[in-house]
ZAMI-499786 format. One line per 10 residues: their letters; for each residue x, y, z of N, C-alpha, C. Coordinates in steps of 0.05 Angstrom, whole numbers, plus 5000, padded with zeros to 4 digits. Layout:
# residues N
A = X Y Z X Y Z X Y Z  ...
# end
This chain:
# residues 103
MKDRAHDDAM = 3212 1477 9460 3240 1472 9453 3255 1499 9456  3278 1497 9467 3295 1521 9471 3311 1528 9446  3311 1553 9438 3327 1561 9415 3356 1562 9423  3373 1555 9404 3402 1558 9408 3413 1579 9390  3434 1592 9398 3447 1611 9381 3459 1597 9357  3460 1611 9335 3471 1600 9310 3500 1591 9314  3516 1607 9328 3544 1600 9332 3547 1574 9348  3529 1571 9368 3530 1546 9384 3523 1522 9367  3503 1525 9350 3494 1503 9332 3517 1496 9313  3530 1517 9301 3552 1511 9283 3575 1498 9297
AEIFRNDPSY = 3581 1507 9321 3603 1495 9336 3598 1465 9340  3573 1458 9346 3566 1430 9350 3570 1414 9324  3561 1426 9302 3565 1413 9275 3595 1409 9270  3611 1429 9275 3640 1426 9270 3652 1404 9288  3643 1403 9313 3653 1382 9331 3645 1354 9321  3621 1352 9312 3611 1326 9303 3619 1318 9275  3626 1337 9258 3634 1331 9231 3656 1350 9221  3681 1344 9230 3704 1361 9223 3708 1363 9193  3700 1343 9178 3704 1345 9149 3686 1367 9137  3663 1372 9149 3646 1393 9140 3660 1420 9145
AVELLNSILE = 3673 1423 9167 3688 1447 9173 3709 1453 9152  3723 1432 9144 3744 1434 9123 3731 1443 9097  3709 1430 9089 3695 1438 9064 3686 1467 9065  3675 1475 9088 3665 1502 9090 3687 1522 9088  3709 1518 9103 3732 1536 9102 3743 1538 9073  3746 1516 9060 3756 1516 9032 3737 1531 9014  3712 1528 9017 3692 1543 9001 3694 1573 9006  3697 1580 9031 3699 1608 9038 3725 1620 9027  3747 1605 9029 3772 1614 9018 3771 1618 8987  3756 1600 8974 3753 1603 8945 3739 1629 8938
DGEQSELLIA = 3718 1636 8954 3703 1660 8949 3718 1685 8957  3737 1682 8975 3753 1705 8984 3738 1724 9003  3718 1715 9017 3703 1732 9036 3716 1730 9063  3732 1749 9071 3746 1749 9096 3726 1749 9120  3705 1764 9118 3686 1766 9140 3673 1739 9145  3667 1724 9124 3656 1697 9128 3676 1678 9140  3701 1681 9132 3723 1664 9143 3725 1669 9173  3725 1694 9181 3728 1701 9209 3704 1690 9226  3680 1691 9215 3657 1681 9229 3660 1651 9233  3668 1636 9211 3671 1607 9213 3693 1600 9233
LRQMTKAFGG = 3715 1615 9233 3737 1610 9252 3728 1615 9280  3712 1636 9285 3702 1641 9312 3685 1617 9321  3668 1608 9303 3651 1585 9310 3668 1560 9315  3688 1556 9299 3706 1533 9303 3721 1535 9329  3729 1559 9336 3743 1563 9361 3725 1554 9384  3700 1561 9382 3681 1552 9403 3679 1522 9403  3679 1509 9380 3678 1480 9378 3703 1467 9390  3725 1480 9390 3750 1469 9400 3756 1477 9428  3735 1485 9443 3739 1490 9472 3739 1519 9479  3736 1537 9460 3735 1566 9467 3761 1580 9463
VAKVAKQAQL = 3760 1606 9464 3783 1622 9459 3806 1617 9478  3800 1614 9504 3822 1610 9523 3838 1584 9517  3823 1563 9511 3837 1537 9505 3852 1539 9479  3840 1550 9458 3854 1552 9432 3878 1570 9435  3875 1592 9450 3898 1611 9454 3921 1597 9467  3915 1582 9488 3936 1567 9502 3950 1548 9484  3935 1532 9469 3947 1512 9451 3962 1525 9428  3952 1548 9419 3966 1562 9397 3988 1580 9406  3992 1582 9433 4012 1599 9445 4008 1628 9437  3982 1636 9437 3975 1664 9431 3959 1675 9455
NGTHIYRTLS = 3959 1701 9456 3943 1715 9477 3914 1713 9470  3897 1708 9489 3868 1706 9484 3857 1731 9472  3866 1754 9482 3856 1780 9472 3864 1783 9443  3888 1773 9436 3897 1774 9408 3878 1757 9390  3870 1734 9399 3852 1717 9383 3825 1731 9380  3815 1742 9402 3789 1757 9400 3791 1779 9379  3812 1794 9380 3816 1816 9360 3819 1805 9332  3835 1784 9329 3841 1773 9303 3816 1762 9290  3799 1750 9305 3775 1737 9294 3750 1755 9296  3754 1780 9305 3731 1798 9307 3722 1806 9279
ANGNPEIRSL = 3698 1819 9278 3687 1828 9252 3707 1846 9237  3723 1861 9252 3742 1879 9239 3770 1867 9239  3773 1842 9246 3799 1829 9248 3813 1827 9221  3839 1826 9222 3855 1822 9198 3878 1804 9206  3873 1777 9206 3893 1759 9217 3919 1758 9202  3940 1758 9217 3966 1754 9205 3969 1724 9198  3985 1717 9179 3988 1690 9171 3997 1672 9194  4015 1682 9210 4026 1665 9232 4004 1660 9253  3987 1680 9258 3965 1676 9277 3945 1656 9266  3938 1660 9241 3919 1642 9228 3929 1613 9227
TAILKTMGLR = 3955 1610 9221 3967 1584 9220 3967 1571 9248  3973 1586 9269 3973 1576 9296 3945 1567 9305  3925 1583 9298 3898 1577 9305 3889 1552 9291  3893 1550 9265 3886 1527 9250 3900 1502 9259  3925 1504 9267 3941 1481 9276 3928 1469 9301  3917 1485 9319 3904 1475 9343 3879 1458 9336  3869 1463 9312 3845 1449 9303 3852 1426 9284  3878 1421 9282 3887 1399 9264 3885 1406 9235  3886 1432 9229 3884 1441 9201 3909 1457 9193  3912 1462 9168 3933 1479 9158 3924 1493 9132
LAVQPIRSPQ = 3937 1514 9126 3933 1528 9100 3949 1513 9079  3938 1513 9055 3952 1500 9033 3947 1517 9007  3965 1515 8989 3962 1529 8963 3957 1508 8942  3936 1512 8926 3930 1494 8904 3926 1510 8879  3934 1498 8856 3930 1513 8831 3900 1515 8824  3893 1537 8812 3866 1541 8803 3862 1526 8777  3881 1528 8760 3881 1513 8734 3910 1509 8726  3915 1496 8704 3942 1491 8696 3957 1518 8692  3981 1519 8704 3996 1544 8701 4003 1550 8672  4002 1575 8665 4010 1583 8638 4038 1594 8639
VHV = 4054 1585 8620 4081 1595 8619 4082 1621 8604  4094 1641 8617 4096 1667 8603 4125 1671 8596  4130 1677 8571 4157 1681 8561 4163 1710 8556
# end
């Protein structure tokens, strides 16, 4: 049996089960680990046809996406929003717990 790269395996999982991708991204966002978020987004980009296709759909430069999602990347909100939109996703804000009123 031929070994597959982890990123390829994850891309296939994301293609076959988009709800898992959503759960994973939300879990990563809860933990606040940017490096994990970038890894998952790179894998998801692969699942959605690769950087060139996602870049075209997001109306971003392919090189910009590579840099944004690299290990040292620091995505701007508009880039992240555009990338997620091509995947049928969006960022959302949810309360952690009931807001406390400060007087």
